[in-house]
C-alpha positions in Angstrom: -126.3 178.7 -7.2 -124.2 181.8 -7.5 -123.2 183.3 -10.8 -119.8 183.8 -12.4 -117.1 185.1 -10.0 -116.3 188.7 -10.3 -112.7 189.9 -10.8 -112.8 191.1 -7.1 -114.0 187.7 -6.0 -111.3 186.0 -8.0 -108.5 188.2 -6.7 -109.7 187.5 -3.1 -109.8 183.8 -3.8 -106.3 183.8 -5.1 -105.2 185.6 -1.9 -107.0 183.1 0.3 -105.6 180.2 -1.6 -102.0 181.2 -1.9 -101.2 183.4 1.0 -104.0 183.4 3.7 -104.7 179.7 4.1 -101.7 178.4 6.0 -100.8 175.0 4.6 -97.8 173.1 5.8 -95.6 173.3 2.8 -92.7 175.6 2.0 -93.6 178.8 0.2 -91.6 180.8 -2.4 -91.2 178.0 -4.8 -91.2 178.3 -8.6 -94.6 176.6 -8.6 -96.1 179.3 -6.4 -94.8 182.0 -8.7 -96.6 180.3 -11.6 -99.8 180.5 -9.6 -99.5 184.1 -8.6 -97.5 187.0 -9.8 -97.6 190.5 -8.3 -99.8 192.8 -10.4 -101.4 190.0 -12.4 -103.9 187.5 -11.1 -103.4 184.0 -12.3 -105.8 181.1 -12.1 -104.5 178.2 -9.9 -103.4 175.5 -12.3 -101.3 177.5 -14.8 -98.4 175.1 -14.5 -100.5 171.9 -14.5 -100.3 169.4 -17.4 -103.6 170.7 -18.6 -103.0 174.4 -17.9 -105.6 177.0 -16.8 -104.9 180.7 -17.0 -106.6 184.0 -16.6 -107.0 184.1 -20.3 -109.7 181.4 -20.0 -113.3 182.1 -19.3 -114.5 180.1 -16.3 -117.5 179.4 -14.0 -117.2 178.4 -10.4 -114.8 178.7 -7.5 -111.2 178.9 -8.6 -110.4 176.4 -5.8 -113.2 174.0 -6.5 -112.4 170.3 -6.0 -113.1 169.5 -9.6 -112.1 171.5 -12.7 -113.6 170.6 -16.0 -111.6 172.0 -18.9 -113.8 172.0 -22.0 -112.3 172.2 -25.5 -115.3 173.1 -27.5 -116.8 174.8 -30.6 -120.0 176.8 -31.2 -120.3 175.3 -34.6 -120.3 171.7 -33.4 -123.7 169.9 -32.7 -122.2 167.4 -30.2 -120.7 170.5 -28.4 -124.2 171.9 -28.1 -125.4 168.7 -26.5 -122.4 168.6 -24.2 -123.1 172.1 -23.0 -126.4 170.9 -21.7 -124.6 168.1 -19.8 -122.3 170.7 -18.2 -125.3 172.8 -17.1 -126.8 169.7 -15.4 -123.5 169.0 -13.7 -123.3 172.6 -12.4 -126.8 172.3 -11.1 -126.1 169.0 -9.4 -122.8 169.8 -7.8 -122.7 173.6 -7.4 -120.1 176.1 -8.3 -118.2 175.6 -5.0 -117.5 171.9 -6.1 -117.1 172.1 -9.9 -115.3 174.8 -11.9 -115.8 174.9 -15.6 -113.0 176.4 -17.8 -113.6 177.1 -21.5 -111.0 176.6 -24.2 -111.7 177.0 -27.9 -111.4 174.1 -30.3 -113.3 175.0 -33.5 -112.5 173.8 -37.0 -109.9 176.0 -38.7 -112.2 177.3 -41.5 -113.0 180.9 -40.8 -116.8 180.5 -41.1 -116.6 177.6 -38.6 -114.6 179.4 -36.0 -116.3 182.8 -36.3 -118.5 182.4 -33.2 -115.5 181.3 -31.1 -113.6 184.4 -32.2 -116.6 186.6 -31.4 -117.1 185.0 -28.0 -113.5 185.7 -27.1 -114.0 189.3 -28.2 -117.0 189.5 -25.9 -114.7 188.1 -23.1 -112.0 190.7 -23.9 -114.6 193.5 -23.5 -116.8 192.2 -20.7 -115.1 189.4 -18.9 -116.6 186.2 -17.6 -120.2 187.4 -17.3 -120.4 188.7 -20.9 -118.7 185.6 -22.3 -121.1 183.2 -20.7 -124.1 185.2 -21.8 -122.8 185.2 -25.3 -121.9 181.4 -24.9 -125.5 180.5 -24.0 -127.0 182.5 -26.8 -124.6 181.1 -29.4 -125.4 177.5 -28.4 -129.1 178.3 -28.3 -129.0 179.7 -31.9 -126.6 177.5 -33.8 -128.0 178.4 -37.2 -127.8 182.2 -36.6 -124.1 182.5 -36.2 -123.3 185.5 -38.4 -122.0 189.1 -38.0 -125.4 190.6 -37.5 -126.3 188.0 -34.7 -122.9 188.5 -33.1 -123.5 192.2 -32.7 -127.0 191.6 -31.4 -125.8 189.0 -28.9 -123.1 191.4 -27.7 -125.6 194.1 -27.0 -127.8 191.5 -25.2 -124.8 190.6 -23.0 -124.6 194.3 -22.0 -121.5 195.1 -24.1 -120.7 198.3 -25.9 -121.1 197.1 -29.5 -118.5 199.4 -30.9 -115.9 198.2 -28.4 -117.0 194.6 -29.2 -116.5 195.2 -32.9 -113.1 196.8 -32.3 -112.0 193.7 -30.4 -113.2 191.5 -33.2 -110.8 193.4 -35.5 -108.0 193.1 -32.9 -105.7 190.1 -33.2 -105.8 189.3 -29.5 -109.1 187.2 -29.3 -108.2 185.3 -32.5 -104.7 184.6 -31.2 -106.2 183.1 -28.0 -108.4 180.8 -30.1 -105.4 179.8 -32.1 -103.5 179.1 -28.9 -106.3 176.9 -27.5 -106.4 174.9 -30.8 -102.7 174.2 -30.7 -102.9 173.3 -27.0 -105.7 170.9 -27.6 -103.6 169.1 -30.3 -100.6 169.0 -28.0 -102.7 167.5 -25.2 -103.9 164.8 -27.5 -107.5 166.0 -28.3 -108.6 165.1 -31.8 -112.0 166.7 -32.1 -114.5 168.8 -30.1 -115.9 168.4 -27.6 -113.0 167.1 -25.5 -113.0 167.4 -21.7 -110.4 167.1 -19.0 -111.8 166.5 -15.6 -108.9 167.3 -13.2 -106.8 166.0 -16.1 -108.9 162.9 -16.8 -109.8 162.7 -20.5 -113.4 162.4 -21.7 -114.2 162.6 -25.4 -117.5 163.4 -27.2 -120.7 163.6 -25.2 -120.3 161.1 -22.3 -123.4 159.7 -20.6 -124.3 161.4 -17.3 -123.5 158.2 -15.4 -119.9 158.5 -16.6 -119.7 162.2 -15.7 -120.9 161.4 -12.2 -118.5 158.5 -11.8 -115.5 160.6 -12.7 -116.5 163.7 -10.7 -117.4 161.7 -7.6 -114.0 160.0 -7.7 -112.2 163.3 -8.0 -114.2 164.7 -5.1 -113.1 161.8 -2.9 -109.5 162.2 -4.1 -109.4 165.9 -3.2 -111.0 165.1 0.2 -107.9 162.8 0.8 -105.6 165.6 -0.2 -107.1 167.8 2.5 -105.5 165.5 5.0 -102.0 166.1 3.6 -99.7 169.1 3.5 -100.8 169.9 -0.1 -102.0 173.5 -0.2 -105.5 174.2 -1.7 -104.1 176.0 -4.7 -102.1 172.9 -5.7 -105.1 170.4 -5.6 -105.8 170.8 -9.3 -102.2 170.5 -10.4 -101.7 167.4 -8.2 -104.8 165.7 -9.5 -103.8 166.5 -13.1 -100.5 164.9 -12.3 -102.3 161.8 -11.3 -104.8 161.7 -14.2 -103.3 163.2 -17.3 -101.5 160.9 -19.7 -99.4 162.8 -22.3 -100.1 161.3 -25.7 -97.5 159.4 -27.7 -96.6 155.9 -28.7 -94.3 155.5 -25.7 -95.2 157.0 -22.3 -92.2 158.5 -20.6 -91.9 157.2 -17.0 -92.4 160.6 -15.5 -95.9 160.8 -17.0 -97.0 157.4 -15.9 -100.0 157.5 -13.5 -98.9 158.0 -9.9 -100.8 156.8 -6.8 -100.1 157.2 -3.1 -97.6 154.5 -2.5 -97.7 153.2 1.0 -96.2 149.7 0.2 -92.6 150.7 -0.6 -90.3 150.4 2.3 -87.7 153.2 2.6 -84.4 152.8 4.2 -84.8 155.8 6.5 -82.0 156.1 9.0 -82.5 157.1 12.7 -80.0 159.3 14.6 -78.8 158.8 18.1 -80.2 162.2 19.1 -83.7 161.6 17.7 -86.3 161.9 20.5 -88.1 158.6 21.0 -91.4 157.9 22.7 -92.1 154.2 23.5 -90.4 150.9 24.2 -87.0 150.1 22.7 -88.5 146.6 22.1 -91.4 148.0 20.0 -92.3 146.0 16.9 -93.2 149.1 14.9 -91.3 152.4 14.6 -93.2 155.4 13.4 -90.8 158.2 12.3 -92.5 161.6 12.0 -91.1 164.7 10.3 -93.0 167.4 12.0 -93.4 171.2 12.5 -94.7 172.4 15.9 -96.6 175.3 14.3 -98.2 173.2 11.6 -101.9 172.6 12.1 -101.7 169.3 10.3 -98.9 168.1 12.7 -101.1 169.3 15.6 -104.1 167.3 14.3 -102.0 164.2 13.6 -100.8 164.2 17.2 -104.3 163.1 18.3 -104.1 160.3 15.8 -100.8 159.1 17.1 -102.2 159.1 20.7 -105.0 156.9 19.5 -102.6 154.6 17.9 -100.5 154.4 21.1 -103.7 153.6 23.0 -104.6 150.9 20.5 -101.3 149.2 20.0 -99.6 150.0 23.4 -95.9 149.1 23.6 -95.9 147.5 20.1 -95.2 150.9 18.6 -92.8 153.7 19.3 -92.7 157.3 17.9 -89.5 158.9 16.6 -89.5 162.7 16.1 -87.5 164.5 13.4 -87.8 168.3 13.2 -88.8 169.9 9.9 -89.6 173.5 10.7 -91.1 175.1 7.6 -90.3 178.7 6.6 -94.0 179.6 6.2 -94.3 179.3 10.0 -92.6 182.2 11.8 -92.3 180.4 15.2 -91.5 176.9 13.9 -87.7 177.2 14.1 -87.8 178.8 17.5 -90.1 176.0 18.7 -87.7 173.4 17.3 -84.8 175.0 19.2 -86.8 174.9 22.4 -87.6 171.2 21.8 -84.0 170.4 21.1 -82.9 172.2 24.3 -85.4 170.2 26.3 -84.0 167.0 24.8 -80.4 168.1 25.3 -81.1 168.9 29.0 -82.7 165.7 30.2 -83.5 163.5 27.2 -86.8 162.0 26.1 -89.1 162.8 29.0 -88.6 166.6 29.0 -88.7 166.7 25.2 -92.1 165.0 24.9 -93.5 167.2 27.6 -92.4 170.2 25.6 -93.6 168.5 22.4 -97.1 168.0 23.8 -97.3 171.5 25.2 -96.3 173.1 22.0 -98.8 171.1 19.9 -101.5 171.9 22.4 -101.0 175.6 21.9 -103.4 177.1 19.4 -101.2 180.1 18.8 -97.5 179.3 19.1 -96.1 182.8 19.5 -93.3 184.0 21.8 -95.5 184.2 24.8 -96.7 180.6 24.3 -93.1 179.4 23.9 -92.2 181.2 27.1 -95.0 179.3 29.0 -93.8 176.0 27.5 -90.2 176.7 28.5 -91.3 177.5 32.1 -93.5 174.4 32.2 -90.6 172.1 31.4 -88.1 173.9 33.7 -86.1 175.8 31.0 -84.9 179.3 31.5 -86.6 181.5 29.0 -83.7 183.9 28.8 -81.4 181.1 27.8 -83.9 179.8 25.3 -84.1 183.2 23.7 -80.3 183.4 23.5 -80.1 180.0 21.8 -82.8 181.0 19.4 -81.0 184.2 18.5 -77.8 182.2 18.0 -79.6 179.8 15.6 -78.6 176.9 17.8 -79.0 173.4 16.4 -78.8 174.8 12.8 -76.8 171.8 11.6 -79.3 169.3 13.0 -82.4 171.1 11.7 -80.9 171.6 8.3 -79.9 167.9 8.1 -83.4 166.8 9.0 -84.9 169.2 6.4 -82.6 167.8 3.7 -83.4 164.2 4.8 -87.1 164.9 4.5 -86.6 166.2 1.0 -84.4 163.3 0.0 -87.2 161.0 1.1 -89.8 162.9 -0.9 -91.4 164.4 2.2 -90.9 168.1 2.2 -94.2 169.0 3.8 -95.4 168.2 7.3 -96.4 166.0 8.8 -94.8 163.0 7.0 -94.6 159.5 8.6 -92.6 156.4 7.9 -94.1 153.3 9.5 -91.3 150.7 9.6 -90.1 152.6 6.5 -93.5 152.8 4.7 -94.2 156.4 3.8 -97.6 158.0 4.7 -97.8 161.8 4.2 -100.2 164.1 6.0 -102.7 163.8 8.8 -104.4 160.8 7.2 -107.5 159.1 8.8 -106.5 156.8 11.6 -107.8 153.8 9.6 -104.9 154.2 7.1 -102.4 154.2 10.0 -104.0 151.2 11.6 -103.9 149.2 8.4 -100.2 149.8 7.9 -99.3 149.4 11.6 -101.2 146.1 11.8 -99.4 144.7 8.7 -96.1 145.9 10.1 -96.7 144.2 13.5 -97.0 140.9 11.6 -93.9 141.6 9.6 -91.9 142.4 12.7 -93.2 139.4 14.6 -92.0 137.2 11.7 -88.6 138.8 11.9 -88.4 138.2 15.6 -89.3 134.5 15.2 -86.5 134.3 12.7 -84.1 135.4 15.4 -83.8 139.2 14.9 -82.9 140.9 18.2 -85.1 143.8 19.4 -82.2 146.2 19.2 -81.7 145.4 15.5 -85.4 145.0 14.5 -85.9 148.4 12.8 -82.6 148.4 11.0 -83.3 144.8 9.8 -86.8 145.7 8.5 -85.6 148.7 6.5 -82.1 147.6 5.5 -83.2 146.5 2.0 -85.5 149.4 1.6 -85.4 152.1 -1.0 -82.8 154.8 -0.8 -82.8 158.3 -2.3 
């Protein structure tokens, strides 16, 4: 197991999580700014319901699947026992799976919070490594928490004792402890230790079976997120949004627990110029908001092919462009696709569609090859790209995707039932099979094939 991440490791991890790992979701949002600001490294999760910031000591990978936020106190006997549980968890799962974040929650009496103040002074001088050495020693020696011991422990952690003492006199470490205490109260914690596992609240010293149950569930949930357009630096915030319940006698609707809803039928309109692959008599219509340069869209194309092989002419695919700004060739690819459709309709569009999604690197040279393969003049394609052709259509699709809560790619609506991301084929098959039955029932009741999709979604949810 590796030790605490260094500042260099952490800065690199933030770069990899925010900028280098291409995820199919728009960049430049306020949320991204809260995760990273130029000149200041911030821990992913700053804007989550249970926030994590660079001011918090931590162990593990900043982008680990599971984050345990520990509100704790060095003067608390249950906290000492809980620290042993955390050590066992790190040993079992490893630092690449579980990140531990420390927040202070001591009693307010000065003698009871002295070790927390001293630990934060150690953190201010020596960072993560010094803090966790001090942390281990403090919990190992609960009855020796006094000024003389603090100086000794600081020296054992490799700190300059004079600098450590200066930090103890400084207001910064004490202010951080005060901030953590107030945050714990606002989040609903009553006493230490109190833990939030990706936002899920655990109090006291839970049995190891409970820890494993919660952590294993969160690992599975994050594995599901990897099949969506959610970028890695947002996994923690998304899971906190699912798990954390803000305290209070009445829970506002926006804080109620949310799950992936694939049951609601949305009234998603089709346009006359949407490319369609499949029979006009199909029982199931799968509408895809896609981006030709999105790796998740590319991966999902294989799933759609399998579905077509399995269900035959009972399904049809409808394409809606949603080129994301994070992909430099996405809009040009969308223009090429629209030109193919404009020229001869569905057949040429889908040939271009397949060729672009088969291209590992969709740069100008790849687009030129695609254009030539479908009989388009590359010079004319370039001219239309420069003219920002089809801007109204592409903008309308992008706005439609956002209105239907699907800003990332790919996003699917199966007879109106929303399924975001390149999900496992089993999830598609379950929904498609159910929709085949619903459509067959509508046909038996006299709905004509030309009206089937509109009938199935007409009472659906609207933005």
